[in-house]
N, C-alpha and C positions, 0 to 999 in steps of 0.2 A: 505494500500500500505507501501508497506516494503522501508524502506533505506538503501543502499545496501552500501552507501560510505565507512562505516568501513571496510568491506569485501574486498573492492575493492583495499582500501589502504595496505591492510597487502597483499594481492594477488601480488599486483605488485609491492612491496617492495623486492618480491623475484625471479621478471622475469630476465632472461639475456636483453641484449642487442637486440639482433634481435626478441626478445619475444615484448619488449616495443615500436618497430620499427614496428613490424606487428599491433601492437594495436591500433597504430596511424594511420597506411594507410587504415585501416578497413571503408569502407565507404557502404552506400545503393545507391544503383540502383534503376532506375524506375520499372524495372522489372527483373526477374531471366535471368540469361544470360548462359544459359545452350547449348552446342554443341551438346548436345543428343536431344535436339530438334529443332535444325536447327537454333537456335541464335547464333550468333558472334561467326561461325566455326574459325577453326585455317587456316593454310597453306596447310593443306590436308595430313600431314606427319605421324598425329597421328589418329586414330580409335577411337571414340566413341560410347560407347552402346547407342542406340536408346532408345528413352523413352519409348517406347511400351513396349522392352524387358526388361528394370529395371523393370517395373509396374508388368509383367510377374514373372521376376522370385522372386522379393519381396514377391507377393503372392504367389508362391511355396511355401516359407520357413513360411509363417504361423504368426499367431499372436503374436508368439514370440516376432516379430519387434516391438510389440508395447507395451512389457513389459519394464518399465525405467530402471528395475535392471537391466536388460540383455545387456552386454555390446558390443558393433559390431564396427568392426574395417575393415574399406574400406582402401584395398592396391590398388596402381597404381589409386588413386582416380579421377582424373582429375579436371575439375570444379565443381562436386560436384552432378552428377546426382544421384547416390545411395542414398548419404547424406541428400540431400535437400527430397528425396521421403521420406526416412523415418522418417524424420525430420517433415515433414509435415502432415503425418498419426499421428504422435504421439500427434502432437497440436490437430488435432481434436478429439482424446480421451478425450483429459483435460475437465473436468466438472466443476473444483472449486479451489480455490489457484492457479490460472493461473502462477504468477510470479512466486513461488518455482517450481510448476510441470512443468512448461516449460521450466525452467533451468536441472530439472533433467532428462528431457526428453535429452536436449542436452549432459548432461557431460558425459553420457555414450556410445555416438557417436564419434568414432575416426578413423581420416583418415591419409593416408601417401601419398605423391605424391611427384616427385623428379623433376617436372617441378614445376620453382620457379613462373611464370606467371599465373599456373595454380591453384596451392596452392593460391595465392593470391586473384584468381576469384573465387575460392572456398568458402573462407572465406567471402567474400561481398555476395556470393549469399546465404549462411547460413543468414549473417546478415539480408540482403533486405529480406527474408524469413519470419522471424519473425516480422520485421519490416511490412509488407504486411498483415500478418493475422492478427496483432493487429490491423491496421487500419479499415481492412475490417470487424472484428468483433466487433467493438467499445469498446475494453479493455482498460479498465485504469490501467496505469502502474508509479510506479514511475520512473522518469527520469532516476535516478541511475540504473535501471534494465538494461537498452541498454549497459551499461558499462559494468555489471556484465558478461552481455552475450559476449560482447567482452572478456572479460578475460577468457571464456570458451573455444572461437572459437581458440584463439591464445594458449590455452595449448594443446588442443586436434586435432586441424587441422596442421599437422604437415610438415613443407619441410624435406623431408629425402628419402632413398632408402636403400632397402633391402638387404642383403646379399643372394645372389642367389645360392651361392656354397654351396655343399651338404657336409656335415660334417659326420666323423665317427658315424655309428650307426643311420644316417639316410637315409631313400631312396627317400623321395620327402621334400619338404618345404624350410624353412629359418630359419636360427639360431637365428638372431637378424636384427636389421634394424638401419641406423646411421644416424645421423644429416647431413644434408646440411648446409653450403656451405665445413664444413669444409671432407667430404665424397670425394668431387669432387679434394681436395687437398691432399688425400691419407691418410687423417688424422683419422682414423674410431674410431668415438666417437659414442658411444652405446646410443639409444634414449631412455631413461626412461619413461613410460607413466604415466599420472597425472589420480590418482584417487581423487574422489569428493565425499565429505561428505556434503550433502546439507540437510536443515531442515528449518523449521520457526525461528528456534533459534539461527542457528548457521553453516557457509558456510567454508568450509576448504579445501585444496588442499596437497597431499604429493605425489612424484613420485616414483614409483615402477619400478625396471628392470624388465625385463620379458626377455622368449623364445616365437619367434613367430614360431609356424609351424604348 
């Protein structure tokens, strides 16, 4: 088992205040709370992809979703129907070195959601998923493993909004995504996406600016 304390301390030292707050607010549910499966639905003004559609869409993409080196971005991601399904299937693929491989599998899944309540719920759902998976399969991990997972969740599962206006030369898509809550106030702060380097000997992260289209 790996002691992740040093990595956690280094990564959290570069967290913004909102990321530290998100880290502290992540909790484990007794079970996943996904509106897509009829659990803890909202007032009805938002439409969530049903779980059977999530499954069919992911299966249509194929085995590429199970490749930990492939980055996945789920926009308008709600409470995590797609991200939890993909992560669950990635966890099922791990045969050895669970601590490192499960973190690698998580580190290339990204999510942006503009509803604060939903992105907070999604972070909790992802955290709950890995806790339940470990309990169900009797896997032993260092206690600091869960703090390391929280670091990745805080960086990768982002409260933000997309720029949906078409720019010159683009017919479809978006140029960039902006951070909340600044965007709500008209201050457009571009979201930089985290890029993780995870191995048995080192864990590090840096942010890169990207155009999303």
